[in-house]
OpenMM code with the backbone's topology and positions (N, CA, C; nanometers):
from openmm import Vec3, app, unit

residues = "MET LYS SER PRO CYS ALA ALA ARG ARG ILE ARG ILE SER VAL LEU PRO LEU LEU LEU ILE PRO GLY LEU LEU LEU GLY ALA CYS SER SER GLU SER VAL SER GLU GLU GLU PRO ILE PRO GLU PRO LEU HIS PHE ALA ALA ILE GLY TYR GLY GLN HIS GLY PRO LEU LYS ASP THR LEU GLU VAL VAL ILE ARG ASP GLN GLU THR TRP ALA ALA TRP GLN ASP SER LEU ARG PRO VAL ALA PRO PHE LEU SER VAL ASP PHE SER GLN ALA MET VAL LEU LEU VAL ALA LEU PRO GLN ILE THR SER GLY TYR ALA VAL THR PHE LEU SER LEU ASP ARG MET ASP SER THR ILE VAL ALA GLU TYR LEU VAL GLU ILE PRO ALA GLU ASP CYS LEU THR ALA ALA ALA GLU SER VAL PRO PHE GLN ALA VAL LEU THR HIS PRO THR ASP LEU PRO ILE ARG PHE LYS ARG VAL GLU GLU GLU TYR ARG CYS THR PHE GLY PRO ARG ARG ARG GLY ALA SER".split()
positions = [
    Vec3(18.5266, 7.6530, 9.1935),
    Vec3(18.4517, 7.4804, 9.2020),
    Vec3(18.3632, 7.4850, 9.3030),
    Vec3(18.2679, 7.3872, 9.2320),
    Vec3(18.1259, 7.3773, 9.3172),
    Vec3(18.1228, 7.2777, 9.4106),
    Vec3(18.0527, 7.3208, 9.4872),
    Vec3(18.0355, 7.2467, 9.6326),
    Vec3(17.9585, 7.1107, 9.5908),
    Vec3(17.9912, 7.0224, 9.6729),
    Vec3(17.9023, 6.8771, 9.6388),
    Vec3(17.7997, 6.9060, 9.6206),
    Vec3(17.6864, 6.9843, 9.7072),
    Vec3(17.5620, 7.0029, 9.6688),
    Vec3(17.5356, 7.0350, 9.5388),
    Vec3(17.5786, 7.1278, 9.5193),
    Vec3(17.5757, 7.2087, 9.3459),
    Vec3(17.5961, 7.0742, 9.2466),
    Vec3(17.7038, 6.9689, 9.2722),
    Vec3(17.7013, 6.9128, 9.1547),
    Vec3(17.5888, 6.7926, 9.1598),
    Vec3(17.5301, 6.7368, 9.2854),
    Vec3(17.4409, 6.6573, 9.2910),
    Vec3(17.3047, 6.7253, 9.2617),
    Vec3(17.2850, 6.8549, 9.2508),
    Vec3(17.1553, 6.9086, 9.2245),
    Vec3(17.1867, 6.9004, 9.0565),
    Vec3(17.2827, 6.9265, 9.0027),
    Vec3(17.3167, 6.9033, 8.8646),
    Vec3(17.3058, 6.7830, 8.7730),
    Vec3(17.3311, 6.6516, 8.8731),
    Vec3(17.3271, 6.5413, 8.8384),
    Vec3(17.1568, 6.5169, 8.8626),
    Vec3(17.0771, 6.5511, 8.9350),
    Vec3(16.9628, 6.5055, 8.9903),
    Vec3(16.8589, 6.5585, 8.8709),
    Vec3(16.9013, 6.6928, 8.8079),
    Vec3(16.8235, 6.7736, 8.7270),
    Vec3(16.8507, 6.6961, 8.5967),
    Vec3(16.9840, 6.6322, 8.5952),
    Vec3(17.0425, 6.5920, 8.3913),
    Vec3(16.9747, 6.4330, 8.4162),
    Vec3(16.9399, 6.4035, 8.5084),
    Vec3(16.8671, 6.2615, 8.5315),
    Vec3(16.7244, 6.2504, 8.4269),
    Vec3(16.6312, 6.3315, 8.4330),
    Vec3(16.4867, 6.3201, 8.3910),
    Vec3(16.5373, 6.3795, 8.2253),
    Vec3(16.6379, 6.4428, 8.2204),
    Vec3(16.6721, 6.4805, 8.0579),
    Vec3(16.7249, 6.3692, 7.9829),
    Vec3(16.8135, 6.2653, 8.0643),
    Vec3(16.8333, 6.1403, 7.9848),
    Vec3(16.6973, 6.0313, 8.0010),
    Vec3(16.6207, 6.0617, 8.0583),
    Vec3(16.4723, 5.9435, 8.0752),
    Vec3(16.3865, 6.0183, 8.0107),
    Vec3(16.3941, 6.1209, 7.9315),
    Vec3(16.2739, 6.1622, 7.8617),
    Vec3(16.3033, 6.0927, 7.7099),
    Vec3(16.3923, 6.0922, 7.6473),
    Vec3(16.4183, 6.0394, 7.5510),
    Vec3(16.3806, 5.8739, 7.4950),
    Vec3(16.4394, 5.8479, 7.6522),
    Vec3(16.3604, 5.6509, 7.6260),
    Vec3(16.2098, 5.6590, 7.6320),
    Vec3(16.1596, 5.7565, 7.7129),
    Vec3(15.9917, 5.7638, 7.7252),
    Vec3(15.9263, 5.7840, 7.5819),
    Vec3(15.9778, 5.8805, 7.5159),
    Vec3(15.9525, 5.9102, 7.4087),
    Vec3(15.9563, 5.8295, 7.3081),
    Vec3(16.0549, 5.7607, 7.2885),
    Vec3(16.0610, 5.6449, 7.1902),
    Vec3(16.0003, 5.5254, 7.2369),
    Vec3(15.9531, 5.4936, 7.3337),
    Vec3(15.8768, 5.3729, 7.3719),
    Vec3(15.7048, 5.4242, 7.3582),
    Vec3(15.7079, 5.5421, 7.3857),
    Vec3(15.5512, 5.5835, 7.3266),
    Vec3(15.5300, 5.6099, 7.1754),
    Vec3(15.6225, 5.5930, 7.1054),
    Vec3(15.6069, 5.6258, 6.9614),
    Vec3(15.6253, 5.4637, 6.8842),
    Vec3(15.6620, 5.3739, 6.9825),
    Vec3(15.6396, 5.2216, 6.9364),
    Vec3(15.5330, 5.1662, 6.8610),
    Vec3(15.5639, 5.1169, 6.7158),
    Vec3(15.4567, 5.0939, 6.6559),
    Vec3(15.3379, 5.0052, 6.7050),
    Vec3(15.2394, 5.0518, 6.6688),
    Vec3(15.1477, 4.9551, 6.7438),
    Vec3(15.1119, 4.8368, 6.6250),
    Vec3(15.0794, 4.6777, 6.7036),
    Vec3(15.0117, 4.6271, 6.5248),
    Vec3(14.9213, 4.6292, 6.5474),
    Vec3(14.8406, 4.6125, 6.4322),
    Vec3(14.7002, 4.5883, 6.4265),
    Vec3(14.6635, 4.4641, 6.4646),
    Vec3(14.5557, 4.5088, 6.5207),
    Vec3(14.4550, 4.4023, 6.5698),
    Vec3(14.4193, 4.2879, 6.4650),
    Vec3(14.4108, 4.1884, 6.4867),
    Vec3(14.3660, 4.1088, 6.3408),
    Vec3(14.2088, 4.0621, 6.3741),
    Vec3(14.1669, 4.0896, 6.5187),
    Vec3(14.0381, 4.1219, 6.4911),
    Vec3(13.9358, 4.2239, 6.4499),
    Vec3(14.0051, 4.3280, 6.4450),
    Vec3(13.9348, 4.4274, 6.3531),
    Vec3(13.9749, 4.4401, 6.1947),
    Vec3(13.8700, 4.3879, 6.1121),
    Vec3(13.9115, 4.3816, 5.9650),
    Vec3(13.9607, 4.5536, 5.9440),
    Vec3(14.0531, 4.5310, 5.8250),
    Vec3(14.0400, 4.6554, 5.7620),
    Vec3(13.9886, 4.6811, 5.6478),
    Vec3(13.8717, 4.8402, 5.6696),
    Vec3(13.7665, 4.8362, 5.5491),
    Vec3(13.8328, 4.8733, 5.4190),
    Vec3(13.7679, 4.7883, 5.3167),
    Vec3(13.8318, 4.8662, 5.1265),
    Vec3(13.7273, 4.8841, 5.0974),
    Vec3(13.7337, 5.0247, 5.0579),
    Vec3(13.5976, 5.1296, 5.0293),
    Vec3(13.6149, 5.0612, 4.8761),
    Vec3(13.4436, 5.1024, 4.8472),
    Vec3(13.3825, 5.0185, 4.7060),
    Vec3(13.3377, 5.1746, 4.6759),
    Vec3(13.3139, 5.1957, 4.5585),
    Vec3(13.2596, 5.3070, 4.4772),
    Vec3(13.1115, 5.2513, 4.4930),
    Vec3(13.0416, 5.3473, 4.5271),
    Vec3(12.8924, 5.4124, 4.4664),
    Vec3(12.8685, 5.5406, 4.4364),
    Vec3(12.7570, 5.5624, 4.3829),
    Vec3(12.7237, 5.6799, 4.2973),
    Vec3(12.5481, 5.7080, 4.3133),
    Vec3(12.5509, 5.8336, 4.3831),
    Vec3(12.4011, 5.8495, 4.3787),
    Vec3(12.3385, 5.8356, 4.2870),
    Vec3(12.2127, 5.8104, 4.2591),
    Vec3(12.1330, 5.8035, 4.1576),
    Vec3(11.9759, 5.8802, 4.1642),
    Vec3(11.9421, 5.8740, 4.2728),
    Vec3(11.8111, 6.0126, 4.3179),
    Vec3(11.8240, 6.0208, 4.4585),
    Vec3(11.7574, 6.1103, 4.5238),
    Vec3(11.6943, 6.1424, 4.6468),
    Vec3(11.5850, 6.2311, 4.6401),
    Vec3(11.5233, 6.2238, 4.7538),
    Vec3(11.3782, 6.3317, 4.7704),
    Vec3(11.3648, 6.3302, 4.9245),
    Vec3(11.2037, 6.3597, 4.8972),
    Vec3(11.1689, 6.4169, 5.0385),
    Vec3(11.0525, 6.3498, 5.0535),
    Vec3(10.9337, 6.2794, 4.9417),
    Vec3(10.8118, 6.2187, 4.9157),
    Vec3(10.8441, 6.0719, 4.9059),
    Vec3(10.7160, 6.0585, 4.9328),
    Vec3(10.7168, 5.8965, 4.9118),
    Vec3(10.5724, 5.8447, 5.0378),
    Vec3(10.5356, 5.6832, 4.9913),
    Vec3(10.4051, 5.6722, 5.0581),
    Vec3(10.4453, 5.5573, 5.2109),
    Vec3(10.5578, 5.5841, 5.2021),
    Vec3(10.6224, 5.4802, 5.3165),
    Vec3(10.5965, 5.5465, 5.4837),
    Vec3(10.5859, 5.4011, 5.5371),
    Vec3(10.5457, 5.4362, 5.6940),
    Vec3(10.6446, 5.3699, 5.7993),
    Vec3(10.7540, 5.3119, 5.7437),
    Vec3(10.8014, 5.2110, 5.8132),
    Vec3(10.9862, 5.2714, 5.7586),
    Vec3(11.0782, 5.2943, 5.8354),
    Vec3(11.1717, 5.2925, 5.7981),
    Vec3(11.2762, 5.1880, 5.6860),
    Vec3(11.3097, 5.2213, 5.5758),
    Vec3(11.3432, 5.1391, 5.4798),
    Vec3(11.5200, 5.1288, 5.4843),
    Vec3(11.5619, 5.0167, 5.4444),
    Vec3(11.6951, 4.9865, 5.4232),
    Vec3(11.7064, 4.8456, 5.3455),
    Vec3(11.7216, 4.8750, 5.2012),
    Vec3(11.6867, 4.7545, 5.1049),
    Vec3(11.8042, 4.7684, 4.9677),
    Vec3(11.8285, 4.6702, 4.9597),
    Vec3(11.8961, 4.6108, 4.8289),
    Vec3(11.8597, 4.5444, 4.7327),
    Vec3(11.8585, 4.6008, 4.6198),
    Vec3(11.7812, 4.6304, 4.5059),
    Vec3(11.8483, 4.5426, 4.4012),
    Vec3(11.8276, 4.4407, 4.3744),
    Vec3(11.9373, 4.3395, 4.2448),
    Vec3(11.8619, 4.3155, 4.1383),
    Vec3(11.7460, 4.3561, 4.0832),
    Vec3(11.6629, 4.3428, 4.0138),
    Vec3(11.5836, 4.4885, 3.9242),
    Vec3(11.5814, 4.4919, 3.7930),
    Vec3(11.4859, 4.5798, 3.7718),
    Vec3(11.3331, 4.6064, 3.7933),
    Vec3(11.2469, 4.4719, 3.8464),
    Vec3(11.1142, 4.4452, 3.8579),
    Vec3(11.0954, 4.5597, 4.0143),
    Vec3(11.1984, 4.4715, 4.0846),
    Vec3(11.1970, 4.5360, 4.2421),
    Vec3(11.1876, 4.6886, 4.2218),
    Vec3(11.3162, 4.7243, 4.1431),
    Vec3(11.3513, 4.8426, 4.1567),
    Vec3(11.2420, 4.9361, 4.0750),
    Vec3(11.1779, 4.9088, 3.9837),
    Vec3(11.0338, 4.9537, 3.9086),
    Vec3(10.9520, 4.9994, 4.0153),
    Vec3(10.9095, 4.9222, 4.1011),
    Vec3(10.8380, 4.9357, 4.1862),
    Vec3(10.8801, 5.0659, 4.3017),
    Vec3(10.9619, 5.0276, 4.3406),
    Vec3(11.0318, 5.1592, 4.4031),
    Vec3(11.0289, 5.2605, 4.3623),
    Vec3(11.0665, 5.2778, 4.2558),
    Vec3(11.0509, 5.4078, 4.1516),
    Vec3(10.9392, 5.4715, 4.1512),
    Vec3(10.8419, 5.3839, 4.1491),
    Vec3(10.7097, 5.4293, 4.0970),
    Vec3(10.6829, 5.4922, 4.2254),
    Vec3(10.7302, 5.4678, 4.3394),
    Vec3(10.6507, 5.5086, 4.4951),
    Vec3(10.7172, 5.5881, 4.5341),
    Vec3(10.8228, 5.6203, 4.5066),
    Vec3(10.9097, 5.7674, 4.5506),
    Vec3(10.9158, 5.8617, 4.4486),
    Vec3(10.9036, 5.9672, 4.5438),
    Vec3(10.9417, 6.1020, 4.4423),
    Vec3(11.0589, 6.1454, 4.4193),
    Vec3(11.1475, 6.1580, 4.3812),
    Vec3(11.2797, 6.2295, 4.3636),
    Vec3(11.2723, 6.3495, 4.3427),
    Vec3(11.3688, 6.4667, 4.3387),
    Vec3(11.3860, 6.5745, 4.3312),
    Vec3(11.3920, 6.6084, 4.1439),
    Vec3(11.4604, 6.5149, 4.1280),
    Vec3(11.4922, 6.4867, 3.9807),
    Vec3(11.4825, 6.3611, 3.9514),
    Vec3(11.4534, 6.3264, 3.8239),
    Vec3(11.4198, 6.1465, 3.8057),
    Vec3(11.5603, 6.0976, 3.8303),
    Vec3(11.5017, 5.9716, 3.8593),
    Vec3(11.6119, 5.8405, 3.8971),
    Vec3(11.7041, 5.8361, 3.7730),
    Vec3(11.8504, 5.8005, 3.7729),
    Vec3(11.9196, 5.7941, 3.6712),
    Vec3(11.8746, 5.6278, 3.6773),
    Vec3(11.9245, 5.5732, 3.5376),
    Vec3(11.8844, 5.4562, 3.5061),
    Vec3(11.9796, 5.3936, 3.5425),
    Vec3(11.9822, 5.2802, 3.5314),
    Vec3(12.0277, 5.1291, 3.6494),
    Vec3(12.0764, 5.0568, 3.5312),
    Vec3(12.1997, 4.9845, 3.5201),
    Vec3(12.1878, 4.8640, 3.4323),
    Vec3(12.2306, 4.7358, 3.5218),
    Vec3(12.1131, 4.6261, 3.5877),
    Vec3(12.1242, 4.5534, 3.6653),
    Vec3(12.2394, 4.4285, 3.6324),
    Vec3(12.2698, 4.4449, 3.5321),
    Vec3(12.3622, 4.3392, 3.4759),
    Vec3(12.4964, 4.3778, 3.5366),
    Vec3(12.5231, 4.5032, 3.5578),
    Vec3(12.6743, 4.5740, 3.6161),
    Vec3(12.6282, 4.6347, 3.7455),
    Vec3(12.4993, 4.6578, 3.8095),
    Vec3(12.5193, 4.7396, 3.9115),
    Vec3(12.4014, 4.6605, 4.0179),
    Vec3(12.3997, 4.7214, 4.1023),
    Vec3(12.2658, 4.7246, 4.1985),
    Vec3(12.2559, 4.8361, 4.2742),
    Vec3(12.1250, 4.8486, 4.3418),
    Vec3(12.0963, 4.9594, 4.4190),
    Vec3(12.0699, 4.9197, 4.5623),
    Vec3(12.1215, 5.0459, 4.6820),
    Vec3(12.0772, 5.0355, 4.8056),
    Vec3(12.0108, 5.1575, 4.8292),
    Vec3(11.9043, 5.1439, 4.9056),
    Vec3(11.8265, 5.2626, 4.8979),
    Vec3(11.7633, 5.2501, 5.0755),
    Vec3(11.8017, 5.4030, 5.1162),
    Vec3(11.7327, 5.4162, 5.2312),
    Vec3(11.6692, 5.4871, 5.2351),
    Vec3(11.5109, 5.4833, 5.3249),
    Vec3(11.4111, 5.5874, 5.3331),
    Vec3(11.3585, 5.5884, 5.4681),
    Vec3(11.3467, 5.7091, 5.5373),
    Vec3(11.3118, 5.7377, 5.6570),
    Vec3(11.1858, 5.8579, 5.6636),
    Vec3(11.0706, 5.7884, 5.7089),
    Vec3(10.9734, 5.8373, 5.7336),
    Vec3(10.9411, 5.9046, 5.8390),
    Vec3(10.9151, 6.0721, 5.8291),
    Vec3(10.9246, 6.1681, 5.9465),
    Vec3(10.8012, 6.2465, 5.9625),
    Vec3(10.7807, 6.2690, 6.1079),
    Vec3(10.6337, 6.3583, 6.1005),
    Vec3(10.6543, 6.4847, 6.0698),
    Vec3(10.7797, 6.5577, 6.0474),
    Vec3(10.7878, 6.6726, 6.0251),
    Vec3(10.8584, 6.6754, 5.8809),
    Vec3(10.9190, 6.8519, 5.8464),
    Vec3(11.0258, 6.8690, 5.7468),
    Vec3(11.1882, 6.8566, 5.8104),
    Vec3(11.2576, 6.8420, 5.7274),
    Vec3(11.3956, 6.9234, 5.7754),
    Vec3(11.4879, 6.8563, 5.7947),
    Vec3(11.4722, 6.6614, 5.7765),
    Vec3(11.5069, 6.5803, 5.7756),
    Vec3(11.6204, 6.5380, 5.6467),
    Vec3(11.6952, 6.4962, 5.6499),
    Vec3(11.8089, 6.4394, 5.5052),
    Vec3(11.8709, 6.3070, 5.5471),
    Vec3(11.9034, 6.2400, 5.4267),
    Vec3(11.9786, 6.0950, 5.4245),
    Vec3(12.0392, 6.1043, 5.3042),
    Vec3(12.1394, 6.0747, 5.3470),
    Vec3(12.2955, 6.1087, 5.2497),
    Vec3(12.4027, 5.9861, 5.3197),
    Vec3(12.4401, 5.8763, 5.1917),
    Vec3(12.4969, 5.7802, 5.1692),
    Vec3(12.6528, 5.8504, 5.2124),
    Vec3(12.7164, 5.7894, 5.3261),
    Vec3(12.8909, 5.8450, 5.3613),
    Vec3(12.9799, 5.7358, 5.2441),
    Vec3(12.9433, 5.5851, 5.3093),
    Vec3(13.0448, 5.5405, 5.2642),
    Vec3(13.0266, 5.3869, 5.2126),
    Vec3(13.0892, 5.3130, 5.1550),
    Vec3(13.0364, 5.2120, 5.1308),
    Vec3(13.1694, 5.1019, 5.1551),
    Vec3(13.1602, 4.9882, 5.2528),
    Vec3(13.2889, 4.9312, 5.2781),
    Vec3(13.3077, 4.7778, 5.2721),
    Vec3(13.4140, 4.7057, 5.2376),
    Vec3(13.3993, 4.5524, 5.2362),
    Vec3(13.4575, 4.5622, 5.3608),
    Vec3(13.3994, 4.4765, 5.4456),
    Vec3(13.5178, 4.4069, 5.5878),
    Vec3(13.4886, 4.2627, 5.5834),
    Vec3(13.5628, 4.2236, 5.5291),
    Vec3(13.5929, 4.0927, 5.5609),
    Vec3(13.4989, 4.0218, 5.4414),
    Vec3(13.3570, 3.9639, 5.5345),
    Vec3(13.2737, 3.8897, 5.4252),
    Vec3(13.1256, 3.9768, 5.4174),
    Vec3(13.1268, 4.0838, 5.4568),
    Vec3(13.0310, 4.1363, 5.4886),
    Vec3(13.0107, 4.2968, 5.4258),
    Vec3(12.9804, 4.3775, 5.3743),
    Vec3(12.9494, 4.5107, 5.3145),
    Vec3(12.8517, 4.5654, 5.3638),
    Vec3(12.9480, 4.7114, 5.4623),
    Vec3(12.8850, 4.8217, 5.5184),
    Vec3(12.8741, 4.9231, 5.4577),
    Vec3(12.7262, 4.9702, 5.4566),
    Vec3(12.6799, 5.0802, 5.4070),
    Vec3(12.6392, 5.1722, 5.5111),
    Vec3(12.7091, 5.2803, 5.5324),
    Vec3(12.7181, 5.3579, 5.6374),
    Vec3(12.6451, 5.5222, 5.5754),
    Vec3(12.5315, 5.5620, 5.6539),
    Vec3(12.4414, 5.6514, 5.5668),
    Vec3(12.4379, 5.7886, 5.7061),
    Vec3(12.3895, 5.8964, 5.6800),
    Vec3(12.4367, 6.0219, 5.7686),
    Vec3(12.2523, 6.0774, 5.7674),
    Vec3(12.1918, 6.0594, 5.8671),
    Vec3(12.0338, 6.1043, 5.8835),
    Vec3(12.0891, 6.2490, 5.9528),
    Vec3(12.0256, 6.3451, 5.8724),
    Vec3(12.0736, 6.4940, 5.9225),
    Vec3(11.9398, 6.5548, 5.9662),
    Vec3(11.9561, 6.5929, 6.1337),
    Vec3(11.8271, 6.6038, 6.2444),
    Vec3(11.8083, 6.7420, 6.2691),
    Vec3(11.6772, 6.8000, 6.2282),
    Vec3(11.6960, 6.9713, 6.2775),
    Vec3(11.6764, 6.9827, 6.4180),
    Vec3(11.7942, 7.0840, 6.4705),
    Vec3(11.7735, 7.0701, 6.6331),
    Vec3(11.6215, 7.2102, 6.6464),
    Vec3(11.5974, 7.2008, 6.7671),
    Vec3(11.4729, 7.2684, 6.8203),
    Vec3(11.4750, 7.4072, 6.7674),
    Vec3(11.6092, 7.4691, 6.7268),
    Vec3(11.6110, 7.6194, 6.6914),
    Vec3(11.5524, 7.6165, 6.5302),
    Vec3(11.5165, 7.4890, 6.4514),
    Vec3(11.4961, 7.5078, 6.3348),
    Vec3(11.3262, 7.5361, 6.2953),
    Vec3(11.2755, 7.5791, 6.2054),
    Vec3(11.1614, 7.6156, 6.2202),
    Vec3(11.1130, 7.4755, 6.0539),
    Vec3(11.0294, 7.3873, 6.1208),
    Vec3(11.0095, 7.3009, 6.0316),
    Vec3(10.8625, 7.2940, 5.9968),
    Vec3(10.8302, 7.2096, 5.8856),
    Vec3(10.6737, 7.2301, 5.8531),
    Vec3(10.6296, 7.0857, 5.9502),
    Vec3(10.5072, 7.0895, 5.9805),
    Vec3(10.4313, 6.9493, 6.0412),
    Vec3(10.3880, 6.8903, 5.9464),
    Vec3(10.4541, 6.8320, 5.8704),
    Vec3(10.3950, 6.7814, 5.7427),
    Vec3(10.4866, 6.6462, 5.7434),
    Vec3(10.4161, 6.5085, 5.7187),
    Vec3(10.4770, 6.3837, 5.6960),
    Vec3(10.5819, 6.4386, 5.5547),
    Vec3(10.7223, 6.3786, 5.5825),
    Vec3(10.8053, 6.3482, 5.4835),
    Vec3(10.9126, 6.2017, 5.4953),
    Vec3(10.9768, 6.1910, 5.3717),
    Vec3(11.0031, 6.0866, 5.3590),
    Vec3(11.1506, 6.0627, 5.2924),
    Vec3(11.2046, 6.1588, 5.4032),
    Vec3(11.4021, 6.1751, 5.3268),
    Vec3(11.4505, 6.0414, 5.2693),
    Vec3(11.4956, 6.0074, 5.1453),
    Vec3(11.5389, 5.9241, 5.0996),
    Vec3(11.6608, 5.9475, 5.0003),
    Vec3(11.7601, 5.8361, 4.9644),
    Vec3(11.8576, 5.8648, 4.8620),
    Vec3(11.8884, 5.6896, 4.8106),
    Vec3(11.8683, 5.6845, 4.6999),
    Vec3(11.8886, 5.5587, 4.6372),
    Vec3(12.0968, 5.5915, 4.5538),
    Vec3(12.1453, 5.4692, 4.5943),
    Vec3(12.2367, 5.4723, 4.5118),
    Vec3(12.2948, 5.3187, 4.4677),
    Vec3(12.3870, 5.3718, 4.3527),
    Vec3(12.4485, 5.2317, 4.2629),
    Vec3(12.5769, 5.1766, 4.2971),
    Vec3(12.6279, 5.0863, 4.3289),
    Vec3(12.7287, 5.0096, 4.3287),
    Vec3(12.7202, 4.8642, 4.2379),
    Vec3(12.8743, 4.8167, 4.2489),
    Vec3(12.8514, 4.7052, 4.1936),
    Vec3(12.7789, 4.5885, 4.2551),
    Vec3(12.7426, 4.4748, 4.1468),
    Vec3(12.6885, 4.3772, 4.2420),
    Vec3(12.7802, 4.2948, 4.2779),
    Vec3(12.7043, 4.2335, 4.4111),
    Vec3(12.7406, 4.1467, 4.5023),
    Vec3(12.6677, 4.0779, 4.5809),
    Vec3(12.7178, 3.9212, 4.6439),
    Vec3(12.6242, 3.8362, 4.6848),
    Vec3(12.6392, 3.8429, 4.8394),
    Vec3(12.7517, 3.9576, 4.8996),
    Vec3(12.7824, 3.9478, 5.0216),
    Vec3(12.6800, 4.0133, 5.0962),
    Vec3(12.6698, 3.9735, 5.2309),
    Vec3(12.5287, 4.0396, 5.3217),
    Vec3(12.6118, 4.2101, 5.2840),
    Vec3(12.4830, 4.2335, 5.3107),
    Vec3(12.4798, 4.4084, 5.3481),
    Vec3(12.4361, 4.4711, 5.4694),
    Vec3(12.5149, 4.5410, 5.5313),
    Vec3(12.4673, 4.6014, 5.6666),
    Vec3(12.4741, 4.7184, 5.6471),
    Vec3(12.3494, 4.8057, 5.7224),
    Vec3(12.3365, 4.9258, 5.6832),
    Vec3(12.3625, 4.9916, 5.8273),
    Vec3(12.4214, 5.0984, 5.8276),
    Vec3(12.5023, 5.1652, 5.9594),
    Vec3(12.4503, 5.2689, 5.9485),
    Vec3(12.3641, 5.3682, 6.0528),
    Vec3(12.3288, 5.4768, 6.0869),
    Vec3(12.3673, 5.5501, 6.1389),
    Vec3(12.4062, 5.6745, 6.1292),
    Vec3(12.5017, 5.8122, 6.2099),
    Vec3(12.4073, 5.8961, 6.1716),
    Vec3(12.3505, 5.9959, 6.2851),
    Vec3(12.2620, 6.0642, 6.3121),
    Vec3(12.3825, 6.1993, 6.3152),
    Vec3(12.3333, 6.3239, 6.3022),
    Vec3(12.3937, 6.4376, 6.3041),
    Vec3(12.2816, 6.5473, 6.3111),
    Vec3(12.2530, 6.6266, 6.4264),
    Vec3(12.1659, 6.7075, 6.4697),
    Vec3(12.2317, 6.8140, 6.3845),
    Vec3(12.1643, 6.9188, 6.3430),
    Vec3(12.2023, 7.0536, 6.2838),
    Vec3(12.1196, 7.2119, 6.3307),
    Vec3(12.2013, 7.2968, 6.3158),
    Vec3(12.1483, 7.4096, 6.3965),
    Vec3(12.0976, 7.5128, 6.2959),
    Vec3(11.9983, 7.5569, 6.3188),
    Vec3(11.9215, 7.6785, 6.1788),
    Vec3(11.9647, 7.8102, 6.2640),
    Vec3(12.0067, 7.8265, 6.3583),
    Vec3(12.0667, 7.9812, 6.3971),
    Vec3(12.1699, 7.9914, 6.4766),
    Vec3(12.2433, 8.0828, 6.4231),
    Vec3(12.3727, 8.1208, 6.4896),
    Vec3(12.3949, 8.1862, 6.6192),
    Vec3(12.4234, 8.1356, 6.7567),
    Vec3(12.4409, 8.2027, 6.8661),
    Vec3(12.3083, 8.2435, 6.9489),
    Vec3(12.2941, 8.2858, 7.0568),
    Vec3(12.1493, 8.3500, 7.0496),
    Vec3(12.0805, 8.4631, 7.0019),
    Vec3(11.9632, 8.4612, 7.0132),
    Vec3(11.8927, 8.5552, 6.9481),
    Vec3(11.9258, 8.7000, 7.0112),
    Vec3(11.9204, 8.8071, 6.9618),
    Vec3(11.9365, 8.9588, 6.9740),
    Vec3(11.8172, 9.0016, 6.9976),
    Vec3(11.8068, 9.0467, 7.1347),
    Vec3(11.6865, 9.1113, 7.1719),
    Vec3(11.6479, 9.2428, 7.1059),
    Vec3(11.5176, 9.3206, 7.0844),
    Vec3(11.5275, 9.3860, 7.0211),
    Vec3(11.5319, 9.3946, 6.8740),
    Vec3(11.5600, 9.2831, 6.7853),
    Vec3(11.5747, 9.3018, 6.6734),
    Vec3(11.4685, 9.2735, 6.6011),
    Vec3(11.4129, 9.3579, 6.4568),
    Vec3(11.2994, 9.3560, 6.4039),
    Vec3(11.2789, 9.2467, 6.2843),
] * unit.nanometer
topology = app.Topology()
chain = topology.addChain("A")
for resn in residues:
    res = topology.addResidue(resn, chain)
    for name in ("N", "CA", "C"):
        topology.addAtom(name, app.Element.getBySymbol(name[0]), res)
């Protein structure tokens, strides 16, 4: 037969075991989606050209809805390969260009989302870290994408990410 102290210890140690499932169930309750935060609706987009050269001096985030405007930008930018053709009755172009004083930068569109009555075009700027050897020459990394035409306002969202060019510390004595 157990002593009263031993029985009390058993009851006390069982109490947390009975409370844990209740705490876990409470922590797993479903969160309601806030009505203030719109749920993004992903939109289709496709790259039509990118490059590193052009005569720009200022950052450019532009929506192009007609052939005449696009022709002017096409003539001023030098893509790696010729821009793909665009049918402006079926599409519009988003263009981002970022003039830099050194090489090593890149621009890439990440997503295009409809957020209620606005479209958010998110793009990534890849920035070389201090361990990268870059040329001290002006560059204009850019990318152009096409998407379905819309009259909704478009907001560009810039995301920056630094990349490293070496892995770990340099080894001494390496030639």
